[in-house]
gemmi code that builds the backbone of each chain (N, CA, C; Angstrom):
import gemmi

chains = {
    "A": [
        ("MET", (0.850, -1.204, 0.000), (0.000, 0.000, 0.000), (0.876, 1.241, 0.000)),
        ("ALA", (0.603, 2.130, -0.902), (1.435, 3.331, -1.023), (1.081, 4.337, 0.061)),
        ("ASP", (2.058, 5.183, 0.385), (1.824, 6.211, 1.399), (0.868, 7.291, 0.875)),
        ("HIS", (1.027, 7.614, -0.411), (0.169, 8.619, -1.048), (-0.316, 8.085, -2.386)),
        ("THR", (-1.475, 8.543, -2.812), (-1.956, 8.188, -4.146), (-2.306, 9.458, -4.906)),
        ("LEU", (-1.876, 9.494, -6.164), (-2.188, 10.631, -7.036), (-3.040, 10.122, -8.194)),
        ("ASP", (-4.221, 10.699, -8.322), (-5.083, 10.330, -9.441), (-4.836, 11.307, -10.592)),
        ("ALA", (-4.116, 10.853, -11.590), (-3.826, 11.707, -12.751), (-4.572, 11.211, -13.980)),
        ("LYS", (-5.660, 10.484, -13.750), (-6.416, 9.942, -14.889), (-7.054, 11.087, -15.682)),
        ("GLY", (-7.006, 10.964, -16.993), (-7.616, 11.982, -17.858), (-6.698, 13.140, -18.164)),
        ("LEU", (-5.570, 13.216, -17.480), (-4.633, 14.317, -17.724), (-3.621, 13.925, -18.798)),
        ("ASN", (-3.251, 14.908, -19.585), (-2.311, 14.651, -20.666), (-0.953, 15.277, -20.365)),
        ("CYS", (0.030, 14.872, -21.120), (1.417, 15.337, -20.967), (1.480, 16.855, -20.933)),
        ("PRO", (2.215, 17.493, -20.043), (3.084, 16.887, -19.034), (2.468, 16.853, -17.635)),
        ("LEU", (1.129, 17.000, -17.554), (0.504, 17.168, -16.232), (0.737, 16.004, -15.258)),
        ("PRO", (0.665, 14.727, -15.708), (0.926, 13.653, -14.725), (2.302, 13.785, -14.062)),
        ("ILE", (3.321, 14.149, -14.854), (4.672, 14.304, -14.307), (4.722, 15.496, -13.345)),
        ("LEU", (4.129, 16.620, -13.763), (4.175, 17.824, -12.920), (3.459, 17.583, -11.594)),
        ("LYS", (2.318, 16.898, -11.665), (1.566, 16.641, -10.427), (2.287, 15.611, -9.555)),
        ("ALA", (2.957, 14.662, -10.225), (3.708, 13.661, -9.462), (4.862, 14.318, -8.709)),
        ("ARG", (5.525, 15.249, -9.388), (6.639, 15.959, -8.751), (6.161, 16.687, -7.486)),
        ("LYS", (5.010, 17.342, -7.633), (4.438, 18.082, -6.509), (4.064, 17.112, -5.376)),
        ("ALA", (3.445, 16.014, -5.761), (2.996, 15.030, -4.761), (4.182, 14.382, -4.048)),
        ("LEU", (5.266, 14.157, -4.802), (6.446, 13.509, -4.203), (7.028, 14.350, -3.068)),
        ("LYS", (6.867, 15.669, -3.198), (7.405, 16.557, -2.158), (6.725, 16.317, -0.813)),
        ("GLU", (5.496, 15.795, -0.869), (4.745, 15.539, 0.363), (5.070, 14.156, 0.933)),
        ("VAL", (5.799, 13.353, 0.156), (6.127, 11.989, 0.597), (7.491, 12.012, 1.283)),
        ("PRO", (7.567, 11.530, 2.509), (8.864, 11.520, 3.180), (9.842, 10.585, 2.474)),
        ("SER", (11.116, 10.837, 2.658), (12.147, 10.003, 2.035), (11.944, 8.545, 2.435)),
        ("GLY", (11.971, 7.656, 1.437), (11.724, 6.244, 1.701), (10.268, 5.852, 1.529)),
        ("GLY", (9.386, 6.851, 1.489), (7.956, 6.583, 1.312), (7.623, 6.331, -0.149)),
        ("THR", (6.387, 5.931, -0.392), (6.001, 5.612, -1.766), (4.809, 6.441, -2.225)),
        ("LEU", (4.798, 6.684, -3.524), (3.699, 7.418, -4.161), (3.125, 6.545, -5.265)),
        ("GLU", (1.820, 6.354, -5.212), (1.141, 5.613, -6.270), (0.494, 6.614, -7.211)),
        ("ILE", (0.684, 6.400, -8.509), (0.102, 7.308, -9.499), (-0.768, 6.509, -10.452)),
        ("LEU", (-1.966, 7.005, -10.666), (-2.864, 6.389, -11.635), (-3.009, 7.339, -12.809)),
        ("ALA", (-2.777, 6.848, -14.019), (-2.818, 7.716, -15.192), (-3.433, 6.982, -16.369)),
        ("THR", (-3.952, 7.755, -17.317), (-4.504, 7.152, -18.532), (-3.697, 7.546, -19.769)),
        ("ASP", (-2.711, 8.412, -19.596), (-1.877, 8.850, -20.712), (-0.869, 7.745, -21.059)),
        ("PRO", (-0.988, 7.150, -22.258), (-0.064, 6.055, -22.614), (1.392, 6.522, -22.636)),
        ("GLY", (1.606, 7.807, -22.875), (2.962, 8.345, -22.896), (3.589, 8.395, -21.513)),
        ("SER", (2.761, 8.257, -20.489), (3.278, 8.373, -19.125), (4.189, 7.199, -18.764)),
        ("VAL", (4.058, 6.080, -19.485), (4.906, 4.911, -19.179), (6.377, 5.275, -19.411)),
        ("ALA", (6.675, 5.727, -20.626), (8.055, 6.121, -20.930), (8.469, 7.320, -20.087)),
        ("ASP", (7.520, 8.238, -19.871), (7.866, 9.476, -19.171), (8.191, 9.245, -17.696)),
        ("PHE", (7.455, 8.361, -17.030), (7.766, 8.120, -15.610), (9.086, 7.363, -15.458)),
        ("GLU", (9.396, 6.507, -16.450), (10.703, 5.844, -16.411), (11.825, 6.882, -16.517)),
        ("ALA", (11.671, 7.799, -17.470), (12.692, 8.842, -17.668), (12.756, 9.769, -16.460)),
        ("PHE", (11.587, 10.125, -15.944), (11.521, 11.014, -14.779), (12.296, 10.410, -13.604)),
        ("CYS", (12.081, 9.113, -13.363), (12.736, 8.467, -12.222), (14.241, 8.343, -12.444)),
        ("ARG", (14.646, 7.996, -13.672), (16.087, 7.921, -13.958), (16.750, 9.274, -13.726)),
        ("GLN", (16.086, 10.342, -14.180), (16.689, 11.675, -14.097), (16.721, 12.206, -12.668)),
        ("THR", (15.656, 11.931, -11.906), (15.555, 12.532, -10.575), (16.126, 11.643, -9.477)),
        ("GLY", (16.448, 10.383, -9.812), (17.032, 9.501, -8.804), (16.003, 8.886, -7.879)),
        ("ASN", (14.728, 8.972, -8.255), (13.704, 8.259, -7.495), (13.528, 6.869, -8.111)),
        ("GLU", (13.027, 5.953, -7.304), (12.943, 4.577, -7.777), (11.539, 4.232, -8.267)),
        ("LEU", (11.463, 3.777, -9.523), (10.191, 3.286, -10.046), (10.066, 1.827, -9.628)),
        ("VAL", (9.353, 1.604, -8.551), (9.300, 0.267, -7.955), (8.546, -0.694, -8.863)),
        ("GLU", (7.424, -0.237, -9.376), (6.665, -1.099, -10.292), (5.726, -0.270, -11.136)),
        ("HIS", (5.408, -0.789, -12.310), (4.285, -0.206, -13.039), (3.505, -1.296, -13.727)),
        ("SER", (2.214, -1.064, -13.796), (1.331, -2.082, -14.355), (0.200, -1.391, -15.100)),
        ("GLN", (-0.560, -2.178, -15.831), (-1.665, -1.625, -16.598), (-2.899, -2.456, -16.367)),
        ("ASN", (-4.003, -1.768, -16.104), (-5.276, -2.443, -15.927), (-6.279, -1.747, -16.838)),
        ("ASP", (-6.656, -2.429, -17.929), (-7.443, -1.805, -18.994), (-6.716, -0.555, -19.484)),
        ("SER", (-7.341, 0.607, -19.341), (-6.695, 1.807, -19.875), (-6.001, 2.617, -18.781)),
        ("VAL", (-5.942, 2.047, -17.582), (-5.321, 2.787, -16.479), (-3.924, 2.233, -16.176)),
        ("TYR", (-2.966, 3.153, -16.172), (-1.598, 2.780, -15.830), (-1.365, 3.109, -14.362)),
        ("ARG", (-0.663, 2.212, -13.680), (-0.364, 2.437, -12.269), (1.140, 2.421, -12.084)),
        ("PHE", (1.626, 3.439, -11.425), (3.055, 3.540, -11.141), (3.252, 3.625, -9.641)),
        ("LEU", (4.300, 2.975, -9.164), (4.647, 3.100, -7.752), (6.073, 3.634, -7.676)),
        ("ILE", (6.193, 4.835, -7.153), (7.503, 5.482, -7.072), (7.920, 5.596, -5.612)),
        ("LYS", (9.152, 5.166, -5.353), (9.703, 5.317, -4.004), (10.536, 6.588, -3.974)),
        ("HIS", (10.249, 7.418, -3.000), (10.959, 8.695, -2.884), (12.364, 8.446, -2.328)),
        ("THR", (13.309, 8.316, -3.237), (14.671, 8.022, -2.804), (15.628, 9.165, -3.099)),
        ("ALA", (15.149, 10.173, -3.862), (16.036, 11.291, -4.226), (16.266, 12.187, -3.021)),
        ("ALA", (17.356, 12.887, -3.045), (17.700, 13.792, -1.950), (16.691, 14.933, -1.888)),
    ],
    "B": [
        ("MET", (27.509, 19.427, -19.373), (28.237, 20.703, -19.325), (29.729, 20.410, -19.221)),
        ("SER", (30.509, 21.133, -19.964), (31.950, 20.912, -19.915), (32.526, 21.522, -18.646)),
        ("THR", (33.714, 21.065, -18.288), (34.330, 21.614, -17.089), (34.675, 23.076, -17.291)),
        ("GLU", (35.006, 23.428, -18.544), (35.309, 24.830, -18.833), (34.100, 25.705, -18.522)),
        ("ALA", (32.926, 25.221, -18.948), (31.723, 26.008, -18.715), (31.481, 26.179, -17.218)),
        ("HIS", (31.800, 25.135, -16.459), (31.613, 25.233, -15.013), (32.540, 26.270, -14.399)),
        ("ALA", (33.687, 26.420, -15.029), (34.688, 27.295, -14.440), (34.336, 28.770, -14.616)),
        ("ILE", (33.387, 29.038, -15.531), (33.035, 30.436, -15.757), (32.368, 31.004, -14.509)),
        ("GLN", (32.889, 32.086, -14.044), (32.336, 32.701, -12.847), (31.243, 33.686, -13.243)),
        ("SER", (30.075, 33.528, -12.674), (28.984, 34.433, -12.986), (29.130, 35.710, -12.172)),
        ("THR", (28.968, 36.826, -12.838), (28.977, 38.094, -12.119), (27.570, 38.668, -12.084)),
        ("GLY", (26.653, 38.044, -12.838), (25.289, 38.561, -12.899), (24.356, 37.793, -12.001)),
        ("GLU", (23.095, 37.782, -12.420), (22.057, 37.176, -11.598), (21.799, 35.721, -11.985)),
        ("ALA", (22.457, 35.271, -13.048), (22.142, 33.932, -13.546), (22.400, 32.882, -12.477)),
        ("PRO", (21.443, 31.930, -12.316), (21.651, 30.882, -11.323), (22.813, 29.986, -11.743)),
        ("VAL", (23.751, 29.765, -10.855), (24.882, 28.903, -11.167), (24.562, 27.504, -10.660)),
        ("ALA", (24.505, 26.578, -11.603), (24.105, 25.228, -11.256), (25.230, 24.498, -10.542)),
        ("ALA", (24.853, 23.579, -9.661), (25.849, 22.708, -9.025), (26.490, 21.852, -10.109)),
        ("PRO", (27.729, 21.381, -9.892), (28.477, 20.691, -10.945), (27.707, 19.584, -11.666)),
        ("GLU", (26.954, 18.771, -10.949), (26.280, 17.646, -11.593), (24.879, 17.989, -12.075)),
        ("THR", (24.425, 19.216, -11.826), (23.082, 19.584, -12.233), (23.078, 20.109, -13.654)),
        ("LYS", (22.260, 19.523, -14.498), (22.096, 20.028, -15.856), (21.120, 21.188, -15.834)),
        ("SER", (21.361, 22.177, -16.681), (20.409, 23.280, -16.754), (20.026, 23.534, -18.205)),
        ("MET", (18.945, 24.289, -18.381), (18.376, 24.473, -19.722), (17.938, 25.909, -19.926)),
        ("SER", (18.091, 26.390, -21.137), (17.526, 27.691, -21.481), (16.669, 27.535, -22.731)),
        ("ILE", (15.640, 28.372, -22.803), (14.755, 28.345, -23.975), (14.521, 29.777, -24.432)),
        ("ILE", (14.770, 30.046, -25.703), (14.384, 31.330, -26.281), (12.982, 31.157, -26.850)),
        ("VAL", (12.055, 31.976, -26.376), (10.658, 31.851, -26.775), (10.334, 32.994, -27.736)),
        ("THR", (10.089, 32.652, -28.995), (9.931, 33.708, -30.006), (8.546, 33.768, -30.633)),
        ("LYS", (7.678, 32.842, -30.278), (6.386, 32.806, -30.967), (5.230, 32.817, -29.988)),
        ("GLY", (4.158, 33.495, -30.367), (3.076, 33.722, -29.413), (1.718, 33.212, -29.844)),
        ("SER", (1.685, 32.293, -30.803), (0.374, 31.732, -31.136), (0.085, 30.568, -30.195)),
        ("LEU", (-1.176, 30.173, -30.120), (-1.594, 29.134, -29.174), (-0.770, 27.856, -29.340)),
        ("ASP", (-0.602, 27.423, -30.584), (0.114, 26.167, -30.810), (1.610, 26.295, -30.478)),
        ("TRP", (2.208, 27.417, -30.852), (3.643, 27.589, -30.601), (3.945, 27.880, -29.131)),
        ("ALA", (2.956, 28.245, -28.370), (3.188, 28.547, -26.953), (3.407, 27.270, -26.143)),
        ("TYR", (2.915, 26.146, -26.659), (2.986, 24.910, -25.873), (4.393, 24.351, -25.665)),
        ("PRO", (5.174, 24.146, -26.740), (6.475, 23.486, -26.504), (7.338, 24.152, -25.439)),
        ("PRO", (7.532, 25.483, -25.462), (8.400, 26.042, -24.424), (7.871, 25.848, -23.005)),
        ("PHE", (6.565, 26.004, -22.813), (6.040, 25.883, -21.454), (5.995, 24.418, -20.998)),
        ("ILE", (5.712, 23.511, -21.914), (5.725, 22.085, -21.541), (7.141, 21.667, -21.143)),
        ("LEU", (8.121, 22.060, -21.963), (9.494, 21.642, -21.681), (10.034, 22.328, -20.432)),
        ("ALA", (9.700, 23.588, -20.242), (10.206, 24.309, -19.067), (9.653, 23.707, -17.783)),
        ("THR", (8.343, 23.454, -17.753), (7.747, 22.921, -16.522), (8.241, 21.500, -16.254)),
        ("THR", (8.378, 20.714, -17.310), (8.827, 19.330, -17.117), (10.281, 19.278, -16.666)),
        ("ALA", (11.115, 20.098, -17.294), (12.524, 20.134, -16.880), (12.638, 20.542, -15.417)),
        ("ALA", (11.881, 21.568, -15.043), (11.923, 22.022, -13.655), (11.494, 20.898, -12.718)),
        ("ALA", (10.460, 20.139, -13.135), (9.985, 19.023, -12.306), (11.038, 17.923, -12.195)),
        ("MET", (11.939, 17.849, -13.183), (12.986, 16.829, -13.172), (14.275, 17.358, -12.556)),
        ("GLY", (14.172, 18.497, -11.891), (15.325, 19.033, -11.178), (16.300, 19.793, -12.056)),
        ("VAL", (15.854, 20.167, -13.254), (16.711, 20.924, -14.168), (16.342, 22.408, -14.078)),
        ("PRO", (17.253, 23.269, -13.614), (16.934, 24.695, -13.567), (16.735, 25.246, -14.987)),
        ("VAL", (15.694, 26.060, -15.170), (15.336, 26.541, -16.509), (15.284, 28.064, -16.546)),
        ("THR", (15.800, 28.621, -17.630), (15.627, 30.044, -17.921), (14.882, 30.170, -19.239)),
        ("MET", (13.828, 30.996, -19.250), (13.111, 31.275, -20.495), (13.341, 32.735, -20.867)),
        ("PHE", (13.737, 32.945, -22.114), (13.965, 34.310, -22.605), (12.873, 34.626, -23.618)),
        ("PHE", (12.002, 35.575, -23.283), (10.846, 35.888, -24.123), (11.161, 37.084, -25.012)),
        ("THR", (11.125, 36.853, -26.323), (11.460, 37.932, -27.240), (10.491, 37.957, -28.422)),
        ("PHE", (10.403, 39.092, -29.081), (9.471, 39.289, -30.195), (8.084, 38.750, -29.864)),
        ("TYR", (7.527, 37.890, -30.713), (6.124, 37.502, -30.488), (5.979, 36.548, -29.319)),
        ("GLY", (7.090, 36.114, -28.762), (7.009, 35.298, -27.555), (6.747, 36.151, -26.321)),
        ("LEU", (7.117, 37.417, -26.397), (6.980, 38.296, -25.225), (5.536, 38.432, -24.729)),
        ("PRO", (4.547, 38.568, -25.639), (3.159, 38.690, -25.148), (2.683, 37.487, -24.342)),
        ("LEU", (3.416, 36.383, -24.362), (3.034, 35.225, -23.534), (3.171, 35.540, -22.047)),
        ("LEU", (3.828, 36.659, -21.738), (3.965, 37.057, -20.333), (2.874, 38.039, -19.902)),
        ("LEU", (2.026, 38.465, -20.837), (0.964, 39.412, -20.476), (0.000, 38.778, -19.477)),
        ("LYS", (-0.538, 39.631, -18.600), (-1.456, 39.112, -17.573), (-2.626, 38.379, -18.217)),
        ("ASP", (-3.232, 39.033, -19.193), (-4.402, 38.419, -19.834), (-4.011, 37.845, -21.180)),
        ("LEU", (-4.130, 36.539, -21.287), (-3.799, 35.875, -22.542), (-5.087, 35.552, -23.287)),
        ("ASP", (-5.077, 35.809, -24.577), (-6.164, 35.310, -25.407), (-5.498, 34.751, -26.659)),
        ("LEU", (-4.883, 33.602, -26.493), (-4.048, 33.071, -27.565), (-4.894, 32.506, -28.703)),
        ("LYS", (-4.387, 32.746, -29.883), (-5.094, 32.269, -31.074), (-4.126, 31.539, -31.977)),
        ("LEU", (-4.680, 30.758, -32.858), (-3.851, 30.144, -33.884), (-4.461, 30.459, -35.231)),
        ("THR", (-3.686, 30.242, -36.270), (-4.219, 30.447, -37.603), (-3.995, 29.186, -38.419)),
        ("ALA", (-5.008, 28.825, -39.173), (-4.901, 27.637, -40.013), (-4.242, 27.973, -41.347)),
        ("ALA", (-4.129, 29.262, -41.658), (-3.577, 29.670, -42.957), (-2.136, 29.198, -43.101)),
        ("GLY", (-1.837, 28.588, -44.212), (-0.471, 28.164, -44.489), (-0.023, 27.002, -43.643)),
        ("ASN", (-0.955, 26.337, -42.985), (-0.595, 25.212, -42.131), (-1.365, 23.958, -42.542)),
        ("PRO", (-0.841, 23.243, -43.557), (-1.576, 22.078, -44.055), (-1.658, 20.944, -43.044)),
        ("ALA", (-0.807, 20.992, -41.998), (-0.811, 19.908, -41.011), (-1.925, 20.076, -39.991)),
        ("MET", (-2.524, 21.269, -39.950), (-3.555, 21.486, -38.934), (-4.884, 20.914, -39.392)),
        ("LYS", (-5.196, 19.780, -38.812), (-6.477, 19.143, -39.131), (-7.226, 18.922, -37.831)),
        ("MET", (-8.500, 19.236, -37.846), (-9.299, 19.105, -36.630), (-10.336, 17.996, -36.819)),
        ("PRO", (-10.632, 17.287, -35.716), (-11.688, 16.290, -35.820), (-13.035, 16.987, -36.016)),
        ("MET", (-13.630, 16.749, -37.157), (-14.929, 17.346, -37.452), (-15.767, 16.336, -38.205)),
        ("MET", (-17.018, 16.241, -37.857), (-17.956, 15.374, -38.570), (-17.389, 13.964, -38.765)),
        ("GLY", (-16.760, 13.464, -37.727), (-16.284, 12.088, -37.762), (-15.009, 11.867, -38.536)),
        ("MET", (-14.388, 12.947, -39.002), (-13.099, 12.768, -39.683), (-12.172, 13.933, -39.323)),
        ("HIS", (-10.973, 13.888, -39.850), (-10.024, 14.968, -39.587), (-9.947, 15.863, -40.803)),
        ("MET", (-10.333, 17.127, -40.597), (-10.417, 18.034, -41.731), (-9.456, 19.194, -41.607)),
        ("GLY", (-8.809, 19.529, -42.725), (-8.029, 20.746, -42.814), (-8.866, 21.794, -43.516)),
        ("LEU", (-8.394, 23.039, -43.451), (-9.127, 24.111, -44.124), (-8.311, 24.615, -45.312)),
        ("PRO", (-8.956, 24.779, -46.481), (-8.245, 25.411, -47.598), (-7.818, 26.818, -47.195)),
        ("ASN", (-6.632, 27.255, -47.636), (-6.124, 28.564, -47.252), (-7.133, 29.685, -47.498)),
        ("LEU", (-7.842, 29.605, -48.609), (-8.778, 30.680, -48.954), (-9.823, 30.845, -47.862)),
        ("LEU", (-10.307, 29.747, -47.305), (-11.329, 29.819, -46.255), (-10.770, 30.428, -44.973)),
        ("THR", (-9.469, 30.191, -44.725), (-8.897, 30.687, -43.472), (-8.827, 32.205, -43.459)),
        ("ALA", (-8.977, 32.833, -44.629), (-8.919, 34.290, -44.703), (-10.246, 34.936, -44.323)),
        ("ILE", (-11.297, 34.149, -44.227), (-12.606, 34.717, -43.895), (-12.611, 35.174, -42.437)),
        ("PRO", (-13.031, 36.403, -42.166), (-13.046, 36.892, -40.774), (-13.844, 35.939, -39.879)),
        ("GLY", (-13.283, 35.663, -38.723), (-13.976, 34.801, -37.767), (-13.523, 33.352, -37.824)),
        ("VAL", (-12.889, 32.965, -38.926), (-12.481, 31.563, -39.052), (-11.357, 31.223, -38.066)),
        ("ASP", (-10.360, 32.118, -37.951), (-9.271, 31.871, -37.002), (-9.799, 31.801, -35.566)),
        ("ALA", (-10.717, 32.719, -35.256), (-11.281, 32.722, -33.900), (-12.016, 31.416, -33.628)),
        ("ALA", (-12.765, 30.952, -34.643), (-13.511, 29.702, -34.478), (-12.552, 28.524, -34.336)),
        ("CYS", (-11.480, 28.510, -35.153), (-10.484, 27.435, -35.069), (-9.820, 27.428, -33.693)),
        ("SER", (-9.503, 28.628, -33.190), (-8.847, 28.732, -31.895), (-9.752, 28.190, -30.804)),
        ("LYS", (-11.023, 28.524, -30.896), (-11.982, 28.073, -29.894), (-12.117, 26.554, -29.946)),
        ("MET", (-12.183, 26.035, -31.170), (-12.285, 24.578, -31.320), (-11.072, 23.879, -30.725)),
        ("MET", (-9.886, 24.451, -30.995), (-8.652, 23.841, -30.494), (-8.643, 23.839, -28.965)),
        ("LYS", (-9.059, 24.961, -28.370), (-9.072, 25.034, -26.904), (-10.067, 24.031, -26.322)),
        ("ASN", (-11.221, 23.903, -26.966), (-12.210, 22.919, -26.501), (-11.648, 21.500, -26.593)),
        ("LEU", (-10.974, 21.240, -27.717), (-10.391, 19.918, -27.943), (-9.328, 19.616, -26.884)),
        ("MET", (-8.482, 20.616, -26.597), (-7.426, 20.438, -25.603), (-8.022, 20.149, -24.233)),
        ("ASN", (-9.072, 20.893, -23.907), (-9.734, 20.708, -22.617), (-10.303, 19.291, -22.512)),
        ("LYS", (-10.917, 18.858, -23.596), (-11.512, 17.519, -23.636), (-10.448, 16.432, -23.474)),
        ("LYS", (-9.253, 16.683, -24.020), (-8.194, 15.675, -24.008), (-7.286, 15.784, -22.783)),
        ("GLY", (-7.643, 16.653, -21.845), (-6.844, 16.758, -20.628), (-5.519, 17.467, -20.823)),
        ("VAL", (-5.432, 18.306, -21.872), (-4.215, 19.085, -22.097), (-4.327, 20.385, -21.294)),
        ("ALA", (-3.285, 20.721, -20.566), (-3.310, 21.928, -19.732), (-3.430, 23.165, -20.600)),
        ("SER", (-4.022, 24.231, -20.050), (-4.042, 25.507, -20.764), (-2.672, 26.166, -20.608)),
        ("ILE", (-2.372, 27.106, -21.496), (-1.108, 27.833, -21.384), (-1.068, 28.627, -20.078)),
        ("GLU", (-2.234, 29.167, -19.691), (-2.300, 29.906, -18.422), (-1.866, 29.010, -17.259)),
        ("ASP", (-2.370, 27.769, -17.259), (-2.021, 26.834, -16.177), (-0.540, 26.470, -16.209)),
        ("LEU", (-0.033, 26.167, -17.412), (1.377, 25.775, -17.527), (2.287, 26.925, -17.101)),
        ("ARG", (1.889, 28.140, -17.470), (2.688, 29.315, -17.109), (2.718, 29.489, -15.594)),
        ("GLU", (1.573, 29.286, -14.970), (1.521, 29.401, -13.509), (2.397, 28.326, -12.858)),
        ("LEU", (2.354, 27.113, -13.418), (3.193, 26.030, -12.898), (4.674, 26.362, -13.076)),
        ("ALA", (4.999, 27.016, -14.197), (6.391, 27.404, -14.441), (6.846, 28.435, -13.404)),
        ("VAL", (5.975, 29.399, -13.115), (6.307, 30.410, -12.100), (6.480, 29.732, -10.739)),
        ("ASP", (5.547, 28.830, -10.407), (5.627, 28.119, -9.118), (6.912, 27.307, -9.011)),
        ("ALA", (7.376, 26.768, -10.157), (8.568, 25.920, -10.153), (9.849, 26.754, -10.217)),
        ("GLU", (9.677, 28.071, -10.070), (10.815, 28.997, -10.058), (11.620, 28.970, -11.352)),
        ("VAL", (10.911, 28.782, -12.460), (11.554, 28.956, -13.763), (11.906, 30.443, -13.899)),
        ("ARG", (13.164, 30.696, -14.249), (13.597, 32.084, -14.405), (13.072, 32.612, -15.738)),
        ("MET", (12.401, 33.773, -15.704), (11.835, 34.334, -16.934), (12.434, 35.702, -17.190)),
        ("ILE", (12.942, 35.864, -18.404), (13.536, 37.144, -18.785), (12.704, 37.732, -19.920)),
        ("ALA", (12.230, 38.961, -19.730), (11.516, 39.664, -20.790), (12.526, 40.515, -21.556)),
        ("CYS", (12.540, 40.351, -22.870), (13.489, 41.075, -23.722), (13.188, 42.577, -23.677)),
        ("GLN", (14.137, 43.351, -23.194), (13.951, 44.795, -23.040), (13.686, 45.472, -24.384)),
        ("MET", (14.430, 45.043, -25.394), (14.251, 45.658, -26.714), (12.835, 45.452, -27.237)),
        ("THR", (12.294, 44.241, -27.054), (10.931, 43.973, -27.512), (9.913, 44.749, -26.677)),
        ("MET", (10.202, 44.916, -25.379), (9.331, 45.719, -24.516), (9.205, 47.127, -25.096)),
        ("ASP", (10.358, 47.697, -25.501), (10.369, 49.046, -26.081), (9.645, 49.058, -27.421)),
        ("LEU", (9.983, 48.069, -28.245), (9.449, 48.006, -29.605), (7.926, 47.956, -29.611)),
        ("PHE", (7.355, 47.095, -28.772), (5.903, 46.906, -28.761), (5.226, 47.736, -27.660)),
        ("GLU", (6.022, 48.565, -26.986), (5.495, 49.475, -25.958), (4.737, 48.745, -24.845)),
        ("TYR", (5.369, 47.720, -24.318), (4.836, 47.054, -23.133), (5.534, 47.603, -21.905)),
        ("SER", (4.893, 47.484, -20.761), (5.582, 47.781, -19.507), (5.447, 46.558, -18.605)),
        ("LEU", (6.330, 46.471, -17.620), (6.278, 45.310, -16.720), (4.937, 45.229, -15.997)),
        ("ASP", (4.263, 46.390, -15.891), (2.940, 46.386, -15.249), (1.926, 45.550, -16.041)),
        ("ASP", (2.175, 45.409, -17.355), (1.275, 44.611, -18.190), (1.488, 43.113, -17.983)),
        ("MET", (2.624, 42.781, -17.357), (3.052, 41.382, -17.309), (2.705, 40.732, -15.967)),
        ("ILE", (2.740, 39.414, -15.968), (2.569, 38.674, -14.716), (3.747, 38.977, -13.788)),
        ("GLU", (3.562, 38.636, -12.515), (4.644, 38.802, -11.549), (5.742, 37.785, -11.839)),
        ("GLY", (6.977, 38.233, -11.760), (8.051, 37.257, -11.874), (9.118, 37.581, -12.899)),
        ("PRO", (8.754, 37.942, -14.163), (9.787, 38.182, -15.167), (10.709, 39.334, -14.780)),
        ("GLU", (11.989, 39.183, -15.153), (12.943, 40.269, -15.014), (13.241, 40.789, -16.419)),
        ("LEU", (13.847, 41.958, -16.500), (14.203, 42.509, -17.810), (15.636, 42.145, -18.145)),
        ("GLY", (15.879, 41.919, -19.430), (17.244, 41.611, -19.833), (17.374, 41.702, -21.338)),
        ("GLY", (18.591, 41.609, -21.793), (18.861, 41.676, -23.222), (19.687, 40.491, -23.674)),
        ("ALA", (20.256, 40.628, -24.859), (20.987, 39.523, -25.473), (22.138, 39.054, -24.583)),
        ("ALA", (22.855, 39.989, -23.970), (24.005, 39.602, -23.149), (23.564, 38.796, -21.928)),
        ("THR", (22.413, 39.189, -21.365), (21.868, 38.449, -20.218), (21.599, 37.007, -20.622)),
        ("TYR", (21.009, 36.850, -21.823), (20.719, 35.500, -22.295), (22.007, 34.719, -22.574)),
        ("ILE", (22.956, 35.365, -23.245), (24.192, 34.666, -23.619), (24.928, 34.174, -22.375)),
        ("GLU", (24.945, 35.003, -21.354), (25.607, 34.578, -20.116), (24.950, 33.308, -19.580)),
        ("CYS", (23.619, 33.309, -19.619), (22.870, 32.136, -19.164), (23.166, 30.934, -20.052)),
        ("ALA", (23.194, 31.162, -21.365), (23.372, 30.056, -22.318), (24.751, 29.414, -22.190)),
        ("THR", (25.763, 30.222, -21.867), (27.104, 29.644, -21.747), (27.181, 28.681, -20.570)),
        ("GLN", (26.274, 28.834, -19.609), (26.297, 27.979, -18.432), (25.303, 26.833, -18.519)),
        ("ALA", (24.454, 26.858, -19.552), (23.414, 25.832, -19.657), (23.866, 24.674, -20.522)),
        ("ASP", (23.319, 23.501, -20.235), (23.657, 22.309, -21.009), (22.775, 22.173, -22.236)),
        ("ILE", (21.552, 22.689, -22.115), (20.577, 22.569, -23.202), (20.082, 23.969, -23.526)),
        ("ASN", (20.252, 24.392, -24.775), (19.761, 25.711, -25.195), (18.833, 25.525, -26.383)),
        ("LEU", (17.581, 25.893, -26.196), (16.597, 25.689, -27.258), (16.088, 27.025, -27.786)),
        ("PHE", (15.818, 27.054, -29.074), (15.202, 28.218, -29.709), (13.864, 27.762, -30.270)),
        ("ILE", (12.794, 28.330, -29.729), (11.464, 27.898, -30.178), (10.670, 29.093, -30.680)),
    ],
}
model = gemmi.Model(1)
for chain_id, residues in chains.items():
    chain = gemmi.Chain(chain_id)
    for i, (resn, *xyz) in enumerate(residues, 1):
        res = gemmi.Residue()
        res.name, res.seqid = resn, gemmi.SeqId(i, " ")
        for name, pos in zip(("N", "CA", "C"), xyz):
            atom = gemmi.Atom()
            atom.name, atom.element = name, gemmi.Element(name[0])
            atom.pos, atom.b_iso = gemmi.Position(*pos), 0.0
            res.add_atom(atom)
        chain.add_residue(res)
    model.add_chain(chain)
structure = gemmi.Structure()
structure.add_model(model)
structure.setup_entities()
């Protein structure tokens, strides 16, 4: 179970990333953020976002048209 | 960024990035609805990824800093602009785009379409850019040319010229002209 959940369904690029960044600030270091999105581009984008920012993309999955990402706040 | 670039000592206001931090600058030269998107999308996303961003607004990009935006696009001369209409994607012949009211109607349709598809408005992206502390420079020469004053603009932009931008660009890893 994630510490925080962000519902970014229906939002298009770059809003899921921008909202995730904002939400991550509320997650303590070591905590997790779950993001739900419908933007197919968010799969590649969250991978790139995590590589660039040093946060860990713990898992991502797809259920019908909803993508779920679990990010662990590991960046400084 | 090269080590040489890091060694340059800033004497101005430009933010000096930490050695491992990549930074980006964008020259914003266009002010139509469609052209306004790339700079604001890239600036807000870079900022969200920990990349410090400077935007330099010049010529027709400068009005993007005005308090009240009413951005429009034109279909004239743009064969790639096709809108979903009547179950298909339609472009407009150039001759039709010259009819008064057509550009306004196209702009309205585009904004409705963007809203429907969950695309942020330029107003929203701009606010997010300000919140993310994106540095914004309004071109002084363009301010004079088009007779704008900082009072017409949103809070946040500073005034600067080509040298201000060049100083920033020499320290940035990514420099875009849009």
